[in-house]
FIMI-903523 format. One record per residue (C-alpha): y, x, z. Coordinates in steps of 0.05 Angstrom, whole numbers, plus 5000, padded with zeros to 4 digits. Last residue first. Example, Ala and Ser with C-alpha at 12.3 -4.5 7.8 and 13.67 -1.06 7.14 Angstrom:
2
497952735143/491052465156/
END
This chain:
81
029221636820/031921106771/036720786824/040121466837/038721906895/044422256925/043923036921/051423216904/052522616856/046422776813/039523036824/034023276776/035523996788/038324166858/045624416856/046525096837/049025626897/054326046876/054026396945/059626046983/062725676925/057025246912/058124756969/065324586942/071124306983/073825026994/076624927061/072424347083/066624737059/068225357104/068924937162/062524567153/059025237144/061825507205/059824897244/052724917216/051825627230/054225457303/049024887311/043525377284/045425927332/044925387390/038325137366/035325827359/037525987428/042726487446/042327247468/046927417407/041827947377/035927477393/039026887361/041427257299/034427517292/031826797297/036726567247/034327157199/026726927214/028326247197/031626417128/025526817112/020726237130/024625807085/028125197110/026624487118/031824127163/031023617215/037123357250/037623097321/043622787352/046222847424/045123587429/051823847412/054823377468/053623977516/058424407479/055825027449/059125637485/064126067446/063726567394/058026807344/058627537332/
END
């Protein structure tokens, strides 16, 4: 269960993220179960993910996710890209 209300200042910035339709469906299912908006659930999941990242300091630790091929430095473009 996702706890706590989403603060009103949570909507002060916009972030566009491309996700798979399967992931969107999972997030929509969570939103429906929790009686929250899709935006609210996305915000809370980002907060939980950020908290986990700050504890481990490694994006791959949560699910052994590989970094994108062709990228160096955590996804930052190099001059040659």
